[in-house]
N, C-alpha and C positions, 0 to 999 in steps of 0.2 A: 482532505484526501482519505478515502476509505479503501480497505482491502477486502478480498474475497476468500481469505484463507479457509474459513469454515465451510464455504460453498464447495471449494475444491476438495476438501477432505470428505465431505458428504457424498459427492458424486463418485469419488474413487472407491468408496466402500459400498457402492451399489445403489446409492440414492438418486434414482432418476424419476421415480414416480412415487408420490406421497400426498396425503391430504395436506391442506394448508397449515394445519396445526403442527404437523411433523416438520414441514419445511421451516416454519418459524422456529421451532425448537432446535433444529439442527444448524441453521445458518445464522440465527440470532440477529444482530444489528444489520447484517448484510441483506436482510429480507427485502428491503425497499429496492435494492439494486438487482436482486434475483427475480423478483416478481414479474418483470416484463419478459422473462425467458420461459415462463410457465404457461401451459395451456390446459384447460380442463378436459377431462375425458367424459364419455357418456355414461359409463356404467359405475354406479356407486360402489364403494368398498363394502365388503362383508365383515372385515376385521379392522379394528381401529387401534392405532399404536398406543401402548401404555406408556405415557410420557414420563411417568415417575419411575418406571422400571424398563430401561432401554432393552430392546430385544424381546420384550413380551408383548402379547397382543390381547385385545379385548374383542369379544363377540358383539357385533352390531345387531340389536333386536328392534324390530318394528312392531309397535303395539297397534291394536285395532283402532284406538282413538287418534291415530296419526302421529303419536309421539315416538321418538327414536332415542334409544339409550345404548351405551356401550357397556358391557358387563365383563368384568375380569373373569377369566376362565377358572382361576384357582380361588376366587373369593367373590361369590355372587352378590355379596353385600356392597362391594365397591363398584359403583356405576357412575357414568357421566351422561348427562342429558345432551343430546345433539340436535342440530337442525339439519334439514335436507342438504344445505350447502356444506355442512361440516364433513359429510361423507363423500363428497365429490373428490376424486383423485386428480392431482395436477401433475402432468408429465413435463419434464425438461424438453423444450423444443430445440432439437439439435440444429435446425436451420437458423434460429435466432442466435444460438450460442456461436455458431460458425460465423455469422455476420458480425457479431460484436468482437470476436477474436481477430478476424481479418482486419477490421477497422483499427483495433488497438495495435496490431503488429505491422500495420501499413503494408499489407500484402494483397495480392489479387485474389479475391474470394472465389471459390468454386460455387457455381450456381446449380449444379446438377442435384437431382433428388438423392436423399440418403436415408438409410435405414435408421429409424429412431432408436433402435435397440442395439445397433452395431457397436462392437468393442472399439473399433477404430474409425475415425472420421477424417476425411481429407478437408482440411480447413481452407487451403488455398495454395497459391504458388508464390514463392519469393523470387522476384525477377532480379537476379544478380547482375545481368547485363541485358541489353535490348533483345538479344537472341537466345538467352539462356535462363531458364526458370527451373526451380527445384521445388518439389512438393513439401508442404508443411502438414504434418499428420498428427492428430490428437488420439492417443490411445488411453483407454480407461479400463485397464484390467483390475479387478477387485482383489485378486490374490496373486502371489508371486508366480506360481506355476501357470496361471492363466496369462499373465503378462509375458512370460517367457514363450509360451505357445503362440501368442499373438505376434510377438517380435519375429519368431521363426517364419510365420506366415508372411509377414510384411517383407522380410528379406528375400523371399521367394517370388513375391508378386509385384513389388515396386521396382521399377527400373531405375538404375543409377542411385545416386546418393540423395538423402532426404533429411529433413529436420523433424525430430520426433518429440512431441510435447506430451507430458503426463501431468495430471493434476497436481501431484506432490512428488517428493523424492522417497516416499514411504516404501515403495517396492524396488528401489534401486539397490539391490543387494545381490550377493552371490555373483552369478555369471551375467547379469543384465548389462552392465557397462561394457564388458568385453565382447558380448554377443553382437553389439551393434557398432563397435568402435571403428570398423573399417568402412561402414556404409552410412552411418548417421551420427548426428549430434543430439544428445538428450538435453531437454530443458524442462524445468518444472514451472507450472503456471502460478503456483501460490506465492512465489517470490518474484514474479515478473509483471503481474497485472494489478493495477489499482484503478480506482474510479474517482474522478473529480468532476463536480458539476454534472453528474449523470453520464459522463463520457469515459469509456474504458481507455486506459493508457498503458503503454508498455514502458518500463523503466530501463535503466542502464543494463540490467541483466540480459535483456533481449539483444542489445548491441553486442554484448560479449558473446552471446550465443552465435550471432551472425559472423562475428570475427573468427570464432572457432570453426564454424562450418566452412567459411571461405578458405581457411587454412587446410581443411580436409578435402574439399571438393575442387578448389581452384587455387592451388598453391602458386601457380605461375602468375596469378594476378594479385598476389598478396602485397598490395600497397595500401595499407589501411590509413585512411585520413584520421588525423588526431581529432579529439573532441573539441568543439568550438570553445568550451569553457572548462578550464582545468585549474586546479589549485591543490597540488599534492607535493609531498616530500619525496625527493629523489636523492638518496644518500644524505649528504650533509647540506644540500641546497634545496630550494623550492622551485618547482616548475609551475609557472603561472601563465595561463592563456585565457584571454577574454575576447570574445567575438572574433576568434581566429588569430589574434595577435599574441605571440608568445614572448616571454621575457623571463630569464632565470633570476632568482633572488637569493641572496645569502640568507642563511638561517638567522632568525631573530625571534624574540618573544612576541613581538607584534604580529609576525606572520603566523605564529601558532595560535594566537587569539583569534585572528580573522578566520583561519581554517576551522577552528572550533565552532564559530558562529555559522559558517557556511554549512558545516556538517549537521547543525541543528536548525536548518532553515525552517522558518515559520513557527519556532518555539521560543518561549521565554527562557533565557539563560541567566541565572543568578551569577554575578561575577565571581563571587567567592566559590561557588560550586565548580565553575569553569577552571579556576586556578587550582582547586583541589584535585580535579581530574587530570589536569595537565602535569602537575608536579608529582602526583601520586601520594601527596601528603594530606591525608584526611583531617589532620589537625588544623588545617587552614580554615575548615568550616567553623572552628571555635570562634573565629573573628566575627561571626554573625550572631553571637549570643545576645547582643543588645536588641535583636529583633530586626526585621526587614525595615528598610527605609526607602524613601522616594526622593530623588533629587528633582530639581525643577524640570530637567530634561525627561526624566522618567514619568513625571506627572503629565507632561505634555503628550508623551507617547501613549500613556494610558487613556487620556481623554480622546485622542484620535482613534485609538483602538475601539473604545466603547462606541464612538460615533459610527464607526464602520460596522460594528456588530449590530447596532440598532437598525441601520439601513438594511443589512442583510436579513435581519429578523423580520422587518416589515415586508420585504420582498417574499420571504418564505411563507408568511401568513397569507399574503395575497394569492400565492400559488397553491396553498394548501399542503405544502411539503412538511409534514409533521416531524419526519426524521431530522431534517435540517434544522427545524425549530428547536428540537431537543438538544442538538449539538451546539447551537448558538447560545441557548440558555445556559448550558453547562459551562461554556467558555466564559460567558459573562460572570457566572458565579465565581469562577477561578480568579478573574480580574478583581472582583469586588473583595474577595478574601485577601488578596494581595494588598489592596488599599487599606482594609481594616487592620491587618497586621502591622501596617506601617504607621498607624496612629495609636496613641495611647488614650487614656480616659479623657472625655470631653472633646474628642476629635483632634487633640494636639498631636503634631507630628512627633514621632520618635526621633531621637538624635542618633546619628550614625556613630557607632563606637569608633574610637581612634584607630584600631586595627582595621576595621572594615573600611573606614574612610581612606586610610593609607593604601589598602589593597585596590580599592576602586580607582584612586588617582593614578596608581602605578600602571594598572592594566589599561586604563583609558589613554594615559599618556603614551605608552609604548605603541598602542594601536594607532593613535593619532599621528605619531611620528612616522610610522611605517607608511600610512596612507599619504601623508603630505610629501614624503620623499620619493614617491613613485615617479619614474621618468616620464618624459613626454609621451612615449608610445603607450604608456599605461594610464594616461589621464582619464580615458573613458571608464576604466575600472575604478579609479579613485573617486570619480563623480558618482558612480553606481553605489559604491560602498557608503559614501557620504549620505546619499539619498535614502538608503534602505537599511542602514544599521542604526537602530535607536539606542542611544547611550543612556547610562544610568546604572544604579546598583543592579538592575535587572536589564540585560540587553536583549535585543531581538533583531535578527536579520530576516526581513520579509519583503522581497521585491513584489512589484505589482503582478508580475507573472512568474510562476515558479520556474527556476532555472535548474537544469539538469547538469550539475557540476560533476566532473570527474575528480574525486577526492582521494 
């Protein structure tokens, strides 16, 4: 799962047209995700960004021999050799951005033409009911006063209530929230949109936005369906819902351990670190001084994980996806470091310290007890947890398909 935070920050500060080097510099690892949104322009740039001094520019000079260089205005000795492709500017294609956002938010995309330089773009309509739709608008004001002026314009020109998206919350200050409070709900894209397998997806923040908007625009229909999958603390008890079936549970350590793993879905969770976080006692980590260890269950889990990573790497190599290849190689390196730490000289396994062994047995035992004692109505959840929680001194919850838990 990748995020677009750097991309949203860049376009909110006016970055809609730049050479590829500047796009790379600003959005970093998200460039592979952003590249399909960019289209080249016909006119080469005359100034080149000084990537080592943000906000400064270099003059582009064409020599008679066909070579091209960028020369710093305040230091003519500092220059960069460029190719003709380097000075081609790439503009953010608003139509592509609108299409991706509409798909991620599951709304009806507008297909009318739009101004590529407009401050506000109508992304689409959220169909609240078969006969009632509300506009979803993206506003990209680069300064607070510009955003305020644009909001005032929208309040005068947009009929009814609407959902207002901004790239980040950077400009949500002063009178911005109160200005739109009676007509619109604000939502920031940098905490709402992520990308997995090349597909833009909205997370739970979008559902919360829709719930708030429904309360604003349609209070008479405010019957919000509960999330299909829920595992959260409510007072002294736990509210658990799986595939729409709900059951309250009394508080227990086993419930806290399961919740912690769900909260860290797809990530390795050292048992000792989990216990330290839940108890607030960082001294618990001292139990791991003997070094990391691998139980038989953990070794099996690591072997399966490496097999999966190798298969994904082979697929990425075939498709030429270098960004995914780098991510997989990095993850494999982390796994191998974990294996190396768990073995001493000559490849012999380290022995688990008495404290670490006791902690692992206690945590696993409480969690196992909680899962085994789930009532008949929660047996599907028990089977799910059995299948996708790998046990060991390092645990991991990773279902085949990512689950959006309300936690």
